[in-house]
ZADO-1210 file (C-alpha; in nm, 4 decimals, padded with zeros to 6 digits):
<atoms>
<atom x="00.0000" y="00.0000" z="00.0000" code="MET" pos="1"/>
<atom x="00.1558" y="00.3284" z="-00.1095" code="THR" pos="2"/>
<atom x="00.1219" y="00.6570" z="00.0771" code="ASN" pos="3"/>
<atom x="00.1019" y="00.8188" z="-00.2661" code="GLN" pos="4"/>
<atom x="-00.2748" y="00.8720" z="-00.2678" code="GLN" pos="5"/>
<atom x="-00.4703" y="01.1953" z="-00.3295" code="PRO" pos="6"/>
<atom x="-00.6377" y="01.3430" z="-00.0220" code="ILE" pos="7"/>
<atom x="-00.9404" y="01.5678" z="00.0165" code="HIS" pos="8"/>
<atom x="-00.7432" y="01.8921" z="-00.0117" code="SER" pos="9"/>
<atom x="-00.9463" y="02.2103" z="00.0070" code="LYS" pos="10"/>
<atom x="-00.7300" y="02.3635" z="-00.2668" code="PHE" pos="11"/>
<atom x="-00.7160" y="02.2931" z="-00.6402" code="THR" pos="12"/>
<atom x="-00.4968" y="02.3475" z="-00.9449" code="TYR" pos="13"/>
<atom x="-00.6517" y="02.6942" z="-00.9745" code="LYS" pos="14"/>
<atom x="-00.5570" y="02.8074" z="-00.6221" code="SER" pos="15"/>
<atom x="-00.2862" y="03.0697" z="-00.5779" code="SER" pos="16"/>
<atom x="-00.0049" y="03.0886" z="-00.3244" code="ALA" pos="17"/>
<atom x="-00.1947" y="03.3700" z="-00.1558" code="GLU" pos="18"/>
<atom x="-00.5009" y="03.1448" z="-00.1252" code="ASP" pos="19"/>
<atom x="-00.3146" y="02.8660" z="00.0543" code="VAL" pos="20"/>
<atom x="-00.1577" y="03.0897" z="00.3215" code="VAL" pos="21"/>
<atom x="-00.4833" y="03.2573" z="00.4220" code="LYS" pos="22"/>
<atom x="-00.5267" y="03.1889" z="00.7923" code="GLY" pos="23"/>
<atom x="-00.1682" y="03.0577" z="00.8272" code="ILE" pos="24"/>
<atom x="00.0453" y="03.2401" z="01.0847" code="ASP" pos="25"/>
<atom x="00.4205" y="03.2107" z="01.0263" code="LEU" pos="26"/>
<atom x="00.5197" y="03.4843" z="01.2691" code="THR" pos="27"/>
<atom x="00.8600" y="03.3980" z="01.4153" code="GLY" pos="28"/>
<atom x="00.9256" y="03.1305" z="01.1543" code="LYS" pos="29"/>
<atom x="01.2276" y="03.1323" z="00.9238" code="VAL" pos="30"/>
<atom x="01.2005" y="03.0078" z="00.5653" code="ALA" pos="31"/>
<atom x="01.4592" y="02.9755" z="00.2901" code="MET" pos="32"/>
<atom x="01.3706" y="02.9710" z="-00.0810" code="VAL" pos="33"/>
<atom x="01.6547" y="02.9113" z="-00.3253" code="THR" pos="34"/>
<atom x="01.6039" y="03.1110" z="-00.6428" code="GLY" pos="35"/>
<atom x="01.3389" y="03.3088" z="-00.4595" code="GLY" pos="36"/>
<atom x="01.3905" y="03.6232" z="-00.6636" code="TYR" pos="37"/>
<atom x="01.2095" y="03.5312" z="-00.9843" code="SER" pos="38"/>
<atom x="00.9190" y="03.3253" z="-01.1137" code="GLY" pos="39"/>
<atom x="00.7393" y="03.0903" z="-00.8773" code="VAL" pos="40"/>
<atom x="01.0199" y="03.1320" z="-00.6238" code="GLY" pos="41"/>
<atom x="00.9549" y="03.5031" z="-00.5875" code="LEU" pos="42"/>
<atom x="00.5802" y="03.4465" z="-00.5616" code="GLU" pos="43"/>
<atom x="00.6450" y="03.1888" z="-00.2898" code="THR" pos="44"/>
<atom x="00.8598" y="03.4386" z="-00.1000" code="VAL" pos="45"/>
<atom x="00.5789" y="03.6948" z="-00.1174" code="LYS" pos="46"/>
<atom x="00.3262" y="03.4452" z="00.0172" code="ALA" pos="47"/>
<atom x="00.5463" y="03.3294" z="00.3059" code="LEU" pos="48"/>
<atom x="00.6306" y="03.6886" z="00.3977" code="SER" pos="49"/>
<atom x="00.2630" y="03.7867" z="00.3896" code="SER" pos="50"/>
<atom x="00.1981" y="03.5135" z="00.6481" code="ALA" pos="51"/>
<atom x="00.4626" y="03.6638" z="00.8788" code="GLY" pos="52"/>
<atom x="00.7739" y="03.4584" z="00.8035" code="ALA" pos="53"/>
<atom x="01.1281" y="03.5869" z="00.7728" code="THR" pos="54"/>
<atom x="01.2405" y="03.4637" z="00.4312" code="VAL" pos="55"/>
<atom x="01.6010" y="03.3974" z="00.3320" code="ILE" pos="56"/>
<atom x="01.6753" y="03.4146" z="-00.0407" code="VAL" pos="57"/>
<atom x="02.0033" y="03.2592" z="-00.1568" code="PRO" pos="58"/>
<atom x="02.0837" y="03.4048" z="-00.4984" code="ALA" pos="59"/>
<atom x="02.3497" y="03.3673" z="-00.7639" code="ARG" pos="60"/>
<atom x="02.2731" y="03.7161" z="-00.8999" code="ARG" pos="61"/>
<atom x="02.2712" y="03.9422" z="-00.5958" code="MET" pos="62"/>
<atom x="02.1912" y="04.2698" z="-00.7708" code="ASP" pos="63"/>
<atom x="01.8849" y="04.1268" z="-00.9450" code="ILE" pos="64"/>
<atom x="01.7708" y="03.9501" z="-00.6282" code="ALA" pos="65"/>
<atom x="01.7966" y="04.2579" z="-00.4092" code="GLN" pos="66"/>
<atom x="01.5973" y="04.4635" z="-00.6548" code="GLU" pos="67"/>
<atom x="01.3288" y="04.1935" z="-00.6859" code="ALA" pos="68"/>
<atom x="01.2629" y="04.1678" z="-00.3106" code="VAL" pos="69"/>
<atom x="01.3039" y="04.5357" z="-00.2196" code="THR" pos="70"/>
<atom x="00.9406" y="04.5886" z="-00.1249" code="ASN" pos="71"/>
<atom x="00.8831" y="04.2556" z="00.0514" code="ILE" pos="72"/>
<atom x="00.8959" y="04.2554" z="00.4317" code="ALA" pos="73"/>
<atom x="01.1465" y="04.0474" z="00.6302" code="ARG" pos="74"/>
<atom x="01.3515" y="03.9201" z="00.3352" code="VAL" pos="75"/>
<atom x="01.7271" y="03.8653" z="00.3516" code="GLU" pos="76"/>
<atom x="01.9411" y="03.8021" z="00.0424" code="VAL" pos="77"/>
<atom x="02.2795" y="03.6302" z="00.0257" code="GLY" pos="78"/>
<atom x="02.5154" y="03.4947" z="-00.2395" code="THR" pos="79"/>
<atom x="02.4921" y="03.1265" z="-00.3329" code="LEU" pos="80"/>
<atom x="02.6039" y="02.9348" z="-00.6411" code="ASP" pos="81"/>
<atom x="02.4580" y="02.5827" z="-00.6364" code="LEU" pos="82"/>
<atom x="02.7228" y="02.4586" z="-00.8816" code="MET" pos="83"/>
<atom x="03.0045" y="02.5671" z="-00.6491" code="ASP" pos="84"/>
<atom x="03.0569" y="02.3420" z="-00.3413" code="PRO" pos="85"/>
<atom x="03.2659" y="02.6071" z="-00.1647" code="ALA" pos="86"/>
<atom x="02.9921" y="02.8671" z="-00.2144" code="SER" pos="87"/>
<atom x="02.7356" y="02.6286" z="-00.0644" code="ILE" pos="88"/>
<atom x="02.9495" y="02.5604" z="00.2419" code="ASP" pos="89"/>
<atom x="03.0181" y="02.9297" z="00.2957" code="THR" pos="90"/>
<atom x="02.6532" y="03.0253" z="00.2606" code="TYR" pos="91"/>
<atom x="02.5279" y="02.7529" z="00.4935" code="ALA" pos="92"/>
<atom x="02.8028" y="02.8272" z="00.7442" code="GLY" pos="93"/>
<atom x="02.7049" y="03.1935" z="00.7563" code="ASN" pos="94"/>
<atom x="02.3419" y="03.1015" z="00.8208" code="PHE" pos="95"/>
<atom x="02.4305" y="02.8538" z="01.0950" code="LEU" pos="96"/>
<atom x="02.6357" y="03.1202" z="01.2692" code="ARG" pos="97"/>
<atom x="02.3170" y="03.3251" z="01.3084" code="SER" pos="98"/>
<atom x="02.1994" y="03.0512" z="01.5489" code="ASN" pos="99"/>
<atom x="01.8489" y="03.0571" z="01.4062" code="ARG" pos="100"/>
<atom x="01.6256" y="02.7573" z="01.3428" code="PRO" pos="101"/>
<atom x="01.5162" y="02.6947" z="00.9844" code="LEU" pos="102"/>
<atom x="01.1494" y="02.5960" z="00.9734" code="HIS" pos="103"/>
<atom x="01.1012" y="02.5787" z="00.5959" code="ILE" pos="104"/>
<atom x="01.3537" y="02.5002" z="00.3222" code="LEU" pos="105"/>
<atom x="01.2256" y="02.5187" z="-00.0345" code="ILE" pos="106"/>
<atom x="01.4823" y="02.3946" z="-00.2844" code="ASN" pos="107"/>
<atom x="01.3282" y="02.5856" z="-00.5708" code="ASN" pos="108"/>
<atom x="01.6159" y="02.7064" z="-00.7908" code="ALA" pos="109"/>
<atom x="01.6799" y="02.5191" z="-01.1106" code="GLY" pos="110"/>
<atom x="01.7888" y="02.5221" z="-01.4721" code="ILE" pos="111"/>
<atom x="01.6262" y="02.3568" z="-01.7728" code="MET" pos="112"/>
<atom x="01.7638" y="02.2309" z="-02.1068" code="TYR" pos="113"/>
<atom x="02.0914" y="02.4302" z="-02.1160" code="PRO" pos="114"/>
<atom x="02.3723" y="02.3365" z="-02.3538" code="PRO" pos="115"/>
<atom x="02.6154" y="02.0873" z="-02.2028" code="LEU" pos="116"/>
<atom x="02.8050" y="02.2406" z="-01.9120" code="GLN" pos="117"/>
<atom x="02.9863" y="02.0864" z="-01.6172" code="ARG" pos="118"/>
<atom x="03.0681" y="02.2015" z="-01.2677" code="ASP" pos="119"/>
<atom x="03.4221" y="02.2062" z="-01.1292" code="SER" pos="120"/>
<atom x="03.3916" y="01.8390" z="-01.0347" code="ARG" pos="121"/>
<atom x="03.2862" y="01.7389" z="-01.3858" code="GLY" pos="122"/>
<atom x="02.9176" y="01.6822" z="-01.3112" code="HIS" pos="123"/>
<atom x="02.6534" y="01.7736" z="-01.5701" code="GLU" pos="124"/>
<atom x="02.5030" y="02.1127" z="-01.4890" code="SER" pos="125"/>
<atom x="02.1343" y="02.0207" z="-01.4540" code="GLN" pos="126"/>
<atom x="02.2085" y="01.7325" z="-01.2177" code="PHE" pos="127"/>
<atom x="02.4589" y="01.9518" z="-01.0355" code="SER" pos="128"/>
<atom x="02.2317" y="02.2539" z="-00.9928" code="THR" pos="129"/>
<atom x="01.8927" y="02.0917" z="-00.9542" code="ASN" pos="130"/>
<atom x="01.9954" y="01.7999" z="-00.7338" code="HIS" pos="131"/>
<atom x="02.3536" y="01.7840" z="-00.6056" code="LEU" pos="132"/>
<atom x="02.3714" y="02.1495" z="-00.5000" code="GLY" pos="133"/>
<atom x="02.0488" y="02.1201" z="-00.3034" code="HIS" pos="134"/>
<atom x="02.1613" y="01.7870" z="-00.1565" code="PHE" pos="135"/>
<atom x="02.4742" y="01.9542" z="-00.0178" code="GLN" pos="136"/>
<atom x="02.2902" y="02.2679" z="00.0965" code="LEU" pos="137"/>
<atom x="02.0302" y="02.0637" z="00.2847" code="THR" pos="138"/>
<atom x="02.3008" y="01.8565" z="00.4541" code="ALA" pos="139"/>
<atom x="02.4885" y="02.1659" z="00.5673" code="ARG" pos="140"/>
<atom x="02.1699" y="02.3304" z="00.6996" code="LEU" pos="141"/>
<atom x="02.0609" y="02.0201" z="00.8908" code="LEU" pos="142"/>
<atom x="02.1512" y="02.1561" z="01.2386" code="PRO" pos="143"/>
<atom x="01.9199" y="02.4555" z="01.1837" code="ALA" pos="144"/>
<atom x="01.6453" y="02.2319" z="01.0439" code="LEU" pos="145"/>
<atom x="01.6674" y="02.0078" z="01.3517" code="LYS" pos="146"/>
<atom x="01.6513" y="02.3123" z="01.5758" code="LYS" pos="147"/>
<atom x="01.3133" y="02.4050" z="01.4238" code="ALA" pos="148"/>
<atom x="01.1539" y="02.0933" z="01.5773" code="GLU" pos="149"/>
<atom x="00.9107" y="02.0393" z="01.2935" code="GLY" pos="150"/>
<atom x="01.0796" y="02.1621" z="00.9753" code="ALA" pos="151"/>
<atom x="00.9574" y="02.0920" z="00.6249" code="ARG" pos="152"/>
<atom x="01.1830" y="02.0546" z="00.3222" code="ILE" pos="153"/>
<atom x="01.0402" y="02.0944" z="-00.0262" code="ILE" pos="154"/>
<atom x="01.2201" y="01.9625" z="-00.3342" code="ALA" pos="155"/>
<atom x="01.0764" y="02.1345" z="-00.6397" code="VAL" pos="156"/>
<atom x="01.0496" y="01.8670" z="-00.9061" code="SER" pos="157"/>
<atom x="00.8531" y="01.8686" z="-01.2318" code="SER" pos="158"/>
<atom x="00.6204" y="01.6581" z="-01.4370" code="ARG" pos="159"/>
<atom x="00.9351" y="01.5895" z="-01.6407" code="ALA" pos="160"/>
<atom x="00.9853" y="01.3002" z="-01.3975" code="GLN" pos="161"/>
<atom x="00.7466" y="01.1093" z="-01.6228" code="ARG" pos="162"/>
<atom x="00.9987" y="01.1281" z="-01.9109" code="GLU" pos="163"/>
<atom x="01.2720" y="00.9211" z="-01.7522" code="GLY" pos="164"/>
<atom x="01.4508" y="00.8146" z="-01.4378" code="GLY" pos="165"/>
<atom x="01.8119" y="00.8137" z="-01.3232" code="ILE" pos="166"/>
<atom x="02.0574" y="00.7131" z="-01.5953" code="ILE" pos="167"/>
<atom x="02.2529" y="00.4912" z="-01.3592" code="TRP" pos="168"/>
<atom x="02.5259" y="00.3915" z="-01.6028" code="ASN" pos="169"/>
<atom x="02.6034" y="00.7488" z="-01.7119" code="ASP" pos="170"/>
<atom x="02.4522" y="01.0159" z="-01.4867" code="VAL" pos="171"/>
<atom x="02.6930" y="01.2814" z="-01.6169" code="ASP" pos="172"/>
<atom x="02.6654" y="01.1972" z="-01.9886" code="PHE" pos="173"/>
<atom x="03.0350" y="01.1222" z="-01.9902" code="ALA" pos="174"/>
<atom x="03.0071" y="00.8337" z="-02.2363" code="HIS" pos="175"/>
<atom x="02.6815" y="00.9011" z="-02.4209" code="THR" pos="176"/>
<atom x="02.5580" y="01.1929" z="-02.6300" code="ALA" pos="177"/>
<atom x="02.4189" y="01.4715" z="-02.4151" code="TYR" pos="178"/>
<atom x="02.0416" y="01.4995" z="-02.4291" code="ASN" pos="179"/>
<atom x="01.9274" y="01.8105" z="-02.2390" code="PRO" pos="180"/>
<atom x="01.5701" y="01.6855" z="-02.2103" code="ARG" pos="181"/>
<atom x="01.6713" y="01.3514" z="-02.0589" code="LEU" pos="182"/>
<atom x="01.9208" y="01.5284" z="-01.8324" code="ALA" pos="183"/>
<atom x="01.6446" y="01.7568" z="-01.7046" code="TYR" pos="184"/>
<atom x="01.4064" y="01.4630" z="-01.6502" code="ALA" pos="185"/>
<atom x="01.6808" y="01.2821" z="-01.4608" code="GLN" pos="186"/>
<atom x="01.7424" y="01.5814" z="-01.2336" code="SER" pos="187"/>
<atom x="01.3709" y="01.6201" z="-01.1601" code="LYS" pos="188"/>
<atom x="01.3362" y="01.2500" z="-01.0814" code="THR" pos="189"/>
<atom x="01.6353" y="01.2958" z="-00.8519" code="ALA" pos="190"/>
<atom x="01.4503" y="01.5745" z="-00.6696" code="ASN" pos="191"/>
<atom x="01.1607" y="01.3387" z="-00.6044" code="SER" pos="192"/>
<atom x="01.3789" y="01.0479" z="-00.4928" code="LEU" pos="193"/>
<atom x="01.5718" y="01.2842" z="-00.2645" code="PHE" pos="194"/>
<atom x="01.2471" y="01.3741" z="-00.0861" code="ALA" pos="195"/>
<atom x="01.1568" y="01.0069" z="-00.0461" code="VAL" pos="196"/>
<atom x="01.4822" y="00.9066" z="00.1234" code="GLU" pos="197"/>
<atom x="01.5285" y="01.2342" z="00.3127" code="LEU" pos="198"/>
<atom x="01.1856" y="01.1958" z="00.4689" code="ASP" pos="199"/>
<atom x="01.2629" y="00.8378" z="00.5726" code="ARG" pos="200"/>
<atom x="01.5893" y="00.9359" z="00.7375" code="LEU" pos="201"/>
<atom x="01.4899" y="01.2711" z="00.8873" code="ALA" pos="202"/>
<atom x="01.1413" y="01.2184" z="01.0256" code="LYS" pos="203"/>
<atom x="01.2882" y="01.0926" z="01.3533" code="SER" pos="204"/>
<atom x="01.4315" y="01.4454" z="01.3877" code="CYS" pos="205"/>
<atom x="01.0891" y="01.6008" z="01.3284" code="GLY" pos="206"/>
<atom x="01.1735" y="01.6891" z="00.9673" code="ILE" pos="207"/>
<atom x="00.9392" y="01.5978" z="00.6794" code="ARG" pos="208"/>
<atom x="01.0164" y="01.6227" z="00.3091" code="ALA" pos="209"/>
<atom x="00.7994" y="01.6565" z="00.0001" code="PHE" pos="210"/>
<atom x="00.8563" y="01.6726" z="-00.3748" code="ALA" pos="211"/>
<atom x="00.6436" y="01.9163" z="-00.5743" code="VAL" pos="212"/>
<atom x="00.5422" y="01.9635" z="-00.9361" code="HIS" pos="213"/>
<atom x="00.4425" y="02.3330" z="-00.9623" code="PRO" pos="214"/>
<atom x="00.2427" y="02.2837" z="-01.2820" code="GLY" pos="215"/>
<atom x="00.2931" y="02.4242" z="-01.6283" code="LEU" pos="216"/>
<atom x="00.3906" y="02.7887" z="-01.5849" code="VAL" pos="217"/>
<atom x="00.4952" y="02.9240" z="-01.9267" code="PRO" pos="218"/>
<atom x="00.5947" y="03.2690" z="-01.8041" code="THR" pos="219"/>
<atom x="00.8862" y="03.2104" z="-01.5679" code="THR" pos="220"/>
<atom x="01.1686" y="03.2084" z="-01.8237" code="GLY" pos="221"/>
<atom x="01.3099" y="02.8723" z="-01.7103" code="ILE" pos="222"/>
<atom x="01.2313" y="02.7266" z="-02.0527" code="GLY" pos="223"/>
<atom x="01.4394" y="02.9772" z="-02.2443" code="ARG" pos="224"/>
<atom x="01.6609" y="02.6991" z="-02.3850" code="TYR" pos="225"/>
<atom x="01.3683" y="02.4796" z="-02.4879" code="SER" pos="226"/>
<atom x="01.3144" y="02.6260" z="-02.8334" code="GLY" pos="227"/>
<atom x="00.9421" y="02.6081" z="-02.7701" code="ASN" pos="228"/>
<atom x="00.8053" y="02.9054" z="-02.9627" code="SER" pos="229"/>
<atom x="00.4611" y="02.8666" z="-02.8095" code="ARG" pos="230"/>
<atom x="00.6058" y="02.8917" z="-02.4596" code="GLY" pos="231"/>
<atom x="00.8319" y="03.1806" z="-02.5554" code="ASN" pos="232"/>
<atom x="00.5387" y="03.3694" z="-02.7022" code="GLY" pos="233"/>
<atom x="00.3450" y="03.3290" z="-02.3818" code="LEU" pos="234"/>
<atom x="00.6477" y="03.4570" z="-02.1927" code="ASN" pos="235"/>
<atom x="00.6299" y="03.7790" z="-02.3884" code="ILE" pos="236"/>
<atom x="00.2573" y="03.8474" z="-02.4096" code="ILE" pos="237"/>
<atom x="00.1244" y="03.6761" z="-02.0985" code="ASN" pos="238"/>
<atom x="-00.1807" y="03.8123" z="-01.9238" code="THR" pos="239"/>
<atom x="-00.4247" y="03.6266" z="-01.7046" code="PHE" pos="240"/>
<atom x="-00.6944" y="03.6536" z="-01.9724" code="ASN" pos="241"/>
<atom x="-00.4691" y="03.5107" z="-02.2421" code="LEU" pos="242"/>
<atom x="-00.3950" y="03.2098" z="-02.0252" code="LEU" pos="243"/>
<atom x="-00.7656" y="03.1628" z="-01.9610" code="ARG" pos="244"/>
<atom x="-00.8372" y="03.1673" z="-02.3334" code="ILE" pos="245"/>
<atom x="-00.5559" y="02.9229" z="-02.4011" code="ARG" pos="246"/>
<atom x="-00.6803" y="02.6900" z="-02.1293" code="ASN" pos="247"/>
<atom x="-01.0388" y="02.7029" z="-02.2555" code="PHE" pos="248"/>
<atom x="-00.9362" y="02.6114" z="-02.6091" code="ILE" pos="249"/>
<atom x="-00.7170" y="02.3253" z="-02.4875" code="THR" pos="250"/>
<atom x="-00.9906" y="02.1951" z="-02.2574" code="ALA" pos="251"/>
<atom x="-01.2539" y="02.2133" z="-02.5313" code="ALA" pos="252"/>
<atom x="-01.0367" y="02.0085" z="-02.7661" code="LYS" pos="253"/>
<atom x="-01.0094" y="01.7435" z="-02.4935" code="ALA" pos="254"/>
<atom x="-01.3834" y="01.7396" z="-02.4308" code="GLY" pos="255"/>
<atom x="-01.3220" y="01.9076" z="-02.0949" code="PHE" pos="256"/>
<atom x="-01.1775" y="01.5848" z="-01.9526" code="LYS" pos="257"/>
<atom x="-00.9307" y="01.7238" z="-01.6996" code="ARG" pos="258"/>
<atom x="-00.6986" y="01.4244" z="-01.7245" code="ALA" pos="259"/>
<atom x="-00.6531" y="01.4799" z="-02.0976" code="ASP" pos="260"/>
<atom x="-00.5379" y="01.8388" z="-02.1275" code="TYR" pos="261"/>
<atom x="-00.2643" y="02.0685" z="-02.0002" code="ASP" pos="262"/>
<atom x="-00.3616" y="02.3578" z="-01.7774" code="TYR" pos="263"/>
<atom x="-00.1325" y="02.6577" z="-01.8029" code="TYR" pos="264"/>
<atom x="-00.0914" y="02.8334" z="-01.4700" code="LYS" pos="265"/>
<atom x="-00.0159" y="03.1886" z="-01.3709" code="THR" pos="266"/>
<atom x="00.2953" y="03.2350" z="-01.1607" code="ILE" pos="267"/>
<atom x="00.0773" y="03.2756" z="-00.8498" code="ALA" pos="268"/>
<atom x="-00.0927" y="02.9437" z="-00.9240" code="GLN" pos="269"/>
<atom x="00.2426" y="02.7797" z="-00.9983" code="GLY" pos="270"/>
<atom x="00.3750" y="02.8845" z="-00.6578" code="ALA" pos="271"/>
<atom x="00.0771" y="02.7472" z="-00.4702" code="SER" pos="272"/>
<atom x="00.1671" y="02.3786" z="-00.4365" code="THR" pos="273"/>
<atom x="00.5123" y="02.4392" z="-00.2902" code="GLN" pos="274"/>
<atom x="00.3658" y="02.7000" z="-00.0565" code="THR" pos="275"/>
<atom x="00.0935" y="02.4529" z="00.0424" code="TRP" pos="276"/>
<atom x="00.3547" y="02.1825" z="00.0975" code="ALA" pos="277"/>
<atom x="00.5540" y="02.4134" z="00.3233" code="ALA" pos="278"/>
<atom x="00.2668" y="02.5409" z="00.5361" code="THR" pos="279"/>
<atom x="-00.0541" y="02.3385" z="00.5207" code="SER" pos="280"/>
<atom x="-00.1841" y="02.1525" z="00.8268" code="PRO" pos="281"/>
<atom x="-00.3440" y="01.9120" z="00.5768" code="GLU" pos="282"/>
<atom x="00.0018" y="01.7542" z="00.5445" code="LEU" pos="283"/>
<atom x="00.0759" y="01.7169" z="00.9154" code="ASN" pos="284"/>
<atom x="00.2182" y="01.3719" z="00.9817" code="GLY" pos="285"/>
<atom x="00.2825" y="01.3093" z="00.6139" code="LYS" pos="286"/>
<atom x="00.5968" y="01.3154" z="00.4002" code="GLY" pos="287"/>
<atom x="00.8062" y="01.1441" z="00.1376" code="GLY" pos="288"/>
<atom x="00.5405" y="01.1969" z="-00.1275" code="VAL" pos="289"/>
<atom x="00.5059" y="01.3727" z="-00.4624" code="PHE" pos="290"/>
<atom x="00.2579" y="01.6620" z="-00.4789" code="LEU" pos="291"/>
<atom x="00.0845" y="01.8372" z="-00.7679" code="GLU" pos="292"/>
<atom x="-00.2114" y="02.0755" z="-00.7958" code="ASP" pos="293"/>
<atom x="-00.2250" y="02.1225" z="-00.4164" code="ASN" pos="294"/>
<atom x="-00.2746" y="01.7541" z="-00.3537" code="ASN" pos="295"/>
<atom x="-00.0857" y="01.4299" z="-00.3393" code="MET" pos="296"/>
<atom x="-00.0310" y="01.3037" z="-00.6906" code="ALA" pos="297"/>
<atom x="-00.1668" y="00.9644" z="-00.7865" code="ALA" pos="298"/>
<atom x="00.0894" y="00.6885" z="-00.8350" code="ALA" pos="299"/>
<atom x="00.0538" y="00.5766" z="-01.1975" code="VAL" pos="300"/>
<atom x="00.2123" y="00.2880" z="-01.3915" code="PRO" pos="301"/>
<atom x="00.5347" y="00.3296" z="-01.5850" code="ALA" pos="302"/>
<atom x="00.3485" y="00.3040" z="-01.9157" code="ASP" pos="303"/>
<atom x="00.0797" y="00.5570" z="-01.8228" code="SER" pos="304"/>
<atom x="00.0026" y="00.8151" z="-02.0911" code="THR" pos="305"/>
<atom x="-00.1524" y="01.0531" z="-01.8378" code="SER" pos="306"/>
<atom x="-00.0170" y="01.4054" z="-01.8104" code="ARG" pos="307"/>
<atom x="-00.0561" y="01.3702" z="-01.4348" code="PHE" pos="308"/>
<atom x="00.0610" y="01.1390" z="-01.1602" code="GLY" pos="309"/>
<atom x="00.4035" y="01.0286" z="-01.0429" code="VAL" pos="310"/>
<atom x="00.5885" y="00.7442" z="-01.2150" code="ARG" pos="311"/>
<atom x="00.7225" y="00.4431" z="-01.0235" code="PRO" pos="312"/>
<atom x="01.0893" y="00.5321" z="-01.0727" code="TRP" pos="313"/>
<atom x="01.0379" y="00.8718" z="-00.9053" code="ALA" pos="314"/>
<atom x="00.9072" y="00.7283" z="-00.5763" code="ILE" pos="315"/>
<atom x="01.0839" y="00.3915" z="-00.5656" code="ASP" pos="316"/>
<atom x="01.2342" y="00.3483" z="-00.2177" code="LYS" pos="317"/>
<atom x="01.5245" y="00.1321" z="-00.3315" code="GLU" pos="318"/>
<atom x="01.6199" y="00.3745" z="-00.6077" code="GLN" pos="319"/>
<atom x="01.5935" y="00.6574" z="-00.3536" code="ALA" pos="320"/>
<atom x="01.8482" y="00.4800" z="-00.1314" code="LYS" pos="321"/>
<atom x="02.0741" y="00.4143" z="-00.4287" code="ARG" pos="322"/>
<atom x="02.0610" y="00.7796" z="-00.5346" code="LEU" pos="323"/>
<atom x="02.1387" y="00.8906" z="-00.1790" code="TRP" pos="324"/>
<atom x="02.4552" y="00.6803" z="-00.1753" code="THR" pos="325"/>
<atom x="02.5546" y="00.8022" z="-00.5209" code="LEU" pos="326"/>
<atom x="02.4956" y="01.1656" z="-00.4184" code="SER" pos="327"/>
<atom x="02.7170" y="01.1215" z="-00.1138" code="GLU" pos="328"/>
<atom x="02.9908" y="00.9828" z="-00.3378" code="GLU" pos="329"/>
<atom x="02.9542" y="01.2606" z="-00.5968" code="MET" pos="330"/>
<atom x="02.9586" y="01.5427" z="-00.3402" code="THR" pos="331"/>
<atom x="03.1647" y="01.3975" z="-00.0570" code="GLY" pos="332"/>
<atom x="02.8844" y="01.5147" z="00.1735" code="VAL" pos="333"/>
<atom x="02.7026" y="01.3141" z="00.4410" code="THR" pos="334"/>
<atom x="02.4060" y="01.3968" z="00.6642" code="PHE" pos="335"/>
<atom x="02.4470" y="01.3870" z="01.0429" code="GLU" pos="336"/>
<atom x="02.1027" y="01.2771" z="01.1648" code="PHE" pos="337"/>
</atoms>
């Protein structure tokens, strides 16, 4: 029996981040959102701040980040490069020296479909940024997460997990031709598997972990390498009404069968599931699961053609353990539970 079963959530795929924090009081809580200065990350920061939290925003581009959060209360910005192990250690060390607990960690930053690049250790950039960097950051921040006595960690994944799992014989594309789409899918599956094993290991410390698919948000800019002209057009001309029209046309073509069509979200809607994961009492006592549309995703078979649901390889407990060991070897980092 899997824990990966939808619940009776009071929120839907149309809910916004602002909707899910109504009535939530985060006064005195400390949250951290990597990449929280653009797209769904920035919207998540706004929602958490509006509920009273102090929000820490690690950023690779400090000038842009500081400008983006200028008018948001209780936000602190610092320099972090997820592809640089030394930068991660320095950043985490500085936070730990503040002696504060960390109640919410949202590993939100990511890259998608870039040309082949490698970090200083030789690891492929999407796996390095999206998974390994967050693996190391979470490990280094563990003392502050323990101190919170009830922390939640959110790994921002993607529905790309349905396109493929971990390429165990060549994670870094060292021996096979680089495929940016498969590399992205691999990194997003890794995010999900990380949440599975992290939750298993950390729940004895009062820490729970979740993986999240934000939804299809065509206006964040993350898909700038995709070559998808439809998405790029929406990036340029997006308004709420245009998205509504697009969604209506797509739904009509599918006979309004929700399982058969893509729903394009606004940035506020895209930020809602990770905000819900971080704050909702509906998830008390739960963890190690994949979330989408403000609910637990259904576990679907490997050969499912559905646009929704989480594939077996993204929640497999044995693969999660194997990835954990591999990540320790690739980073030289271990967790002290």
